[in-house]
N, C-alpha and C positions, 0 to 999 in steps of 0.2 A: 373492392380493390383488395388484392393480395400481394400488393407490393412489400408491405412490411414482413410478409412470411415467406419470401422466395427462398427456396432451399431447405425450408423446415418440412416436417412430415404430418400427417394426420391419417387416422385409421378410418377405413370406410365402415359404416354401420351396416349390421345384419338385419336386412328386411324380411319380414315372414311372408310366405305364399298366402294369397287369398284364396277362397274356393273357387275363383274364376281365372285367376292368372297365377304363374308361376314365376317368382324373382330369379332372374338369371345371372343378375351381377351388373356392373358398371362399366362404360366404355369412355375413354378419353382420346382424342386426337392431338397429337403434339404438333409443334411448329413445322415438321417436316411433312404432315400428312400422315404419319403413321399412327394407327388406331390400336390402343391398348386396352385390354379386358381385364376387370379387377372383380374379386369376389368380396362379399363382406368379411370384415376381419383384416382384409389386405392392407398394407400402408402405402401410402401415395406420397410422392416428394413434390411440392409445388415447384414448378420449373422456374429457374432463374434466367429467363430469356427475354426480358424487358416488357412482357405483356402485362396488362393491368388486370385481367380476369380470364378465367378458364371456364369451358362448359364441359361438365362431366354428366353424362346420360344414364338414367337407370334404365336397365333392359328386362322387359317383361315378356313372357309368353302367353298368350290366350290358351286356355284349355278348351279343346274342341268340344261342341255339341253341349257345353254346360251354360246355362242361363239362370237368372234368378233376380232377387231382390234382397236388400238388407231390412231386417225388424228390429225395432229396439222400443223398450218402455218409454223413452225420452223422444221418440221420433214423432213424426206428422204424417197423416194420411194425405196431405196436400204435396207432400214430396214424391219423388219418383223411384225411391228405394235403389238408387243405382250405386250407391256406396255408404260407408258408415255414417258420413256427414248427412246424408239425405235418406236416412233409414224412415220407413213408414212406421206407422204405430200399431197396427191391428192385422191380425191374421186375414181378417176380411179383405182388407185392401192388398195385401201381399198376394193372396190367392187371386184376386181380381186382376193384378198386374201380371202375374206370370201365367194366367190362363192362355193368353193368345201369343205367348212367346215360342219362338222355334227353337226346339234343342230336345236332344234325347234325355237329358238330365235337368229337371226343374227344381231349383233349390230356394229354399228360404233361410237366409243367413241371420242368425241372432247374434245381436251385439249387445254384450253384458248380460245380466240376469233378466230374463223375461218371464214375470209371473202371468199365469193363465189359468183360468177355470172355465168350463163350458165345452160346447161343441166347437171342434173345428170346422171349417167351411166344407161344403159338399165338394167332392172331387172324383173324377173317373180315372185319371192317370196318376201314375206314382209321384207324389211330392217328396222331397227330401228336405228335411229340417237339419240343419247343421250349424255347428260354430263358426266364428269368423277367422279362425287361424290362430288366434292370441292363446287358446287354451282357457279362458276365462268366461265363456259363453254358457249360460246356465238355462234351461227350461225348468220353470218351477211350476209344480202344482201348486197352486197358492191357496185354494179354499176347498172346491169340490172336485167332481170328476173332471177328466179331460176325456172327451168323447170323439172318437174318430168317425168321420163321415166319407171315408174314402182311403185308398191306399197310402201308407206313409212309412217312409225310411228315416230313422234317426242315425246320425253320425256324427262324430268328432265333437261331441257335446257333453255336458255334465247334466245329469238329471237330479232334480231335488224336489222335496215335499215339505215346504217349511211351514204353511199355516194349516194345512188340511187335517181334519179330524181323522180318528182310526176308520179304517174301512174305506177310505177314498183312493181311486185307482185312475191310472190311464186305461181306459178300457176301448177294446178294438171295435165292438158291434159287429162282427163278422168281416171286417175289412182287413186287408193284408197288412201286417207289420213286419218291418225289417229292421231289426237292431244292427246297424253296420258296424264298421270299425271306429275304434276310437271313443266309445261311449263309456263313461265313468259316472259313478253315483257320489253324491254329496253326503255329509255326514247324516243327514235323514234322507235316505233313498226315495226314490219315485217307485211305486208298486205298480205292478202290471196285472190286467185281467183280461183273459181271453174269453169273452163273451157278451151277450146282449142282456140288457135289464127288462125283465118282464115283457117279452115279445108278444105284442098286441094280438098277433095271429096265431100265436102258440108255437111257431116254427122259426127258429134263429138260423141265420146263416152259418155255413162252414167256416170254422177258424182256421187262418192259415198264417204262421208266424216263423220267422227266421231269426236267431238269436246269435250274432257273430262275436259279440264283446259283452262286457259289463257284468256285474254281479247283482243277482237279483235273488229275493226271499221266495217265499211260497207263491206260485202262480196259479189263480183259480181258472179253471177252464170249464166252459159251458154257460148257459142261461142262469141268470141269478135273480135275486128278489122276486120270485115269480109267485102270483097267486093262485095259480093252478099249474099242474104239470105241464112243463115245456118241452120242446124239441129242439135238438140242435143237429144240424146236418154234418155231423162229423168234425173231424179236425185234422190238420196236417202240420205238426210243430216239429221244427228242426233246430237243434242246439248246435251250433258249429263254432265253438271259441267262447261262449258265454259260460258263466258259472251259476247254476240254478239250484236253489235250495231244494224246492220240489214243485210238482204239479199236482194240484188237487181237483178232483172230479166232484167234490162234495159241492152241491148248489149252496150259495151264500145266502143268508137271510136273517133278520133279527125278529121276526114275528112267528108265533106258533102256527100261524095260518100259511106261512111259506112253504112252497112244495118243491118238488125235484125236478129232476131233468131226465129225458130220454136221448140217446144219441141214436139217430136214425141210420147213420153211414159210420164206417170204421174211424176210430181215433187213432191216428198214427203218430208216435213220438220217437223221433229219430236223434240219437246224440253221436255226432260225428267227431266233435272235440270239445274241450271244455268239460264240464260235469253237470250231472244232474242226481239230486239226492232221491226222494221217494216219489212215487207216483201212488197216489191214494185216494180212496172213495170208499162209500158204502154202498153195497148193492142192496136194492129193495125196491119197494113200490112208490115210485115218484108220487103218485096221486094222494098218498096219504102221509108222506115225509119227506124231508129233505135229503133224499137217497138218489141213486143214478141207475138207470137201467139201459140195456142195449137192445133195440128192435131192428126188424128186417134183415136179421142175421148179421148185424154189426158187431164188431170185435175191437178189443183194445190191442194194438201193437205197440211193443216198446223195443225199439231196435238200437243197441249200443255197440257201437264201433271201438273208437279209440278214447272213450270217456276215462278220466282220472279217477273217477269215483264209480263204483259200481252202483247202478240203480237199483233201488229196492221197490217191490210192489206190496200194496196193502189191500188184501180182499179182491184181487181181481185175476187170480190165477185161471179161473175157468174162461177168462175173456182174453187169454194171451197166448194164442197158439204159436207165436214166434218171437 
């Protein structure tokens, strides 16, 4: 009952949008039947018209063709993932639920900090991993690699790497990665690797990535930790708003027996906006060292449009026709 508060004011709270709905404000219908609309932060005077209570409605607008589930470290896989309070606990359950949903954009919404290591579930259509709109959602590489097993978009989320040792990455394994809008890094940032570890048949899939936000250190490109010379079917990397310290084509490894990588198709690195530091690598014989070579007429193209930092090349001039 608001009887004791008639004639006094209160302020409507501001409610954040969710990944699935936009908050449009509040409505109140007075005693005469007229409906009034309010936004968060507006003041409202409780009417002095003799009523004991009033109904104020929140107004939400569904975002069309967007579906998904909530994921939380404190969730339960017996839940349906329909909101923060019914979040599922594992990526496996989240993927299982959204697989058969109808929508152009399928989202896994992380609530709070979600520590993860290992393989993401297999998928063939793009899955978006995003924050819950509060600005506090964190995807944390907690121990070892995070490995993609299908196309993934990351957006509106904080990336971190708290417990992982040196050399641990979010690795694409030839699956398309999009770093969308609103991605930021924690104090200990998550590192990216565009490549496949020691491909068993010797040939790794083409690497495709677009980076629209965020700040990243050196990104390794191509097969890595290979016990014999591997092949990667080229790459198409677009930087369109992110800041990247560098891209290295030097195959990674910690043993003297680890070998290098051949690129069998063109490697195209395009900087539309944002920045890219050095593109580096060591040309040589991948069968005898951790070096890189281009075969089948493949070349390296670094195309810079509006980058704030001029990209430099190390040891690749013969393979950069434009």
